N, C-alpha and C positions, 0 to 999 in steps of 0.2 A: 553368488560368489561373495557378496558382502557378509552373509551369515557365516560362511566358512572362515573368512578373515577375522570376524568378530570372535569366533570360538578360539581360533589360534592365538589371537592377541590376549584374550581372557586367560587362556591356559598359561601363556608365557608370563603374564603379570602375576598370576596365582603362584606359579613356581618361584618367581623372583621374590615375592612377598614371604613365602615360606622360608626361603634361603635367608632373607633379611631377619626374620624372626629368630632363626637358629643362631644368627650372629649375637643375639641378645640372650641366648640360652633358653629360648622359648620354643615349644613344639607347635604352637598355633600362631597364625598370623592375625594381627589386629589391624585396624584401619591405618595406624602409623606405619606399619610394614608395607601396606599397599601403597601408601604415599612414597615410601622409599623405592618401591618397585617402579612406580611411575617416573620418578626422577631418573632412574637408571635406564628406562626404556627409550627406544628410538622413535616412539610414537610422538605425535604432535604435542601432546600434553607434556611429555618429558622434555622435549626440545624447548618448549616455551618456558618451563620452569628453569632449565639450565641457562637459557638466554636472559632470564631475569635475575641471575646470580645465585640460584639455588644449586649448590654443589652437593655431591653425594656425601662428602665428609661433613659438611655443615648440617645436612639433613640428618645424618646418623647421630651427630652430637646432640641435635635437638631432641631426637627420640630418646637417647640415653638420659638427657636431662629430664625429660618428661617422666621416664620410668623412675628415676631417682626422686623426683618430686612426689610421685604417687606413693612411694614407700615412706618418705619422710612425713607425708600427711597422715599416715597411719601410726606415726611415732616409731617407725622402724629405722634403725641405723645399721643397715647391712649393705655389703658390697653386692653389686650386680654380678652375674656370672661373667666369666672371661669371654670376651668377644672372639668370634671365629666360628667357622662352619666346619663340620666334619662329615663329608659325604661318605655314606656307608655303601658297601657293594650292593648293587641292584638299584641304585639311584635314590634310595631313601636318605633323608637328611636328619641328623640328630644333633642336639647341642653338645658342645664339648664339655 
């Protein structure tokens, strides 16, 4: 039974990470999107982070700042894509 729950939890976190990546205009989830998925989850790690003051809004802002810093380190002064997810028919997600 533990293996089944592990698979279900992993799939749920993966889906949430992909959704979070799409909020940033990305089609692939990176480790920072997995962190956001954990913050959103009802699993013990998510509960612990929220109990320690990590809010979804603050975590998303930290990821946005990280992305902006990465671009700036390359000498690029460009705006990040508009935040928001756009669920397509069939359950696929794509950036707006």
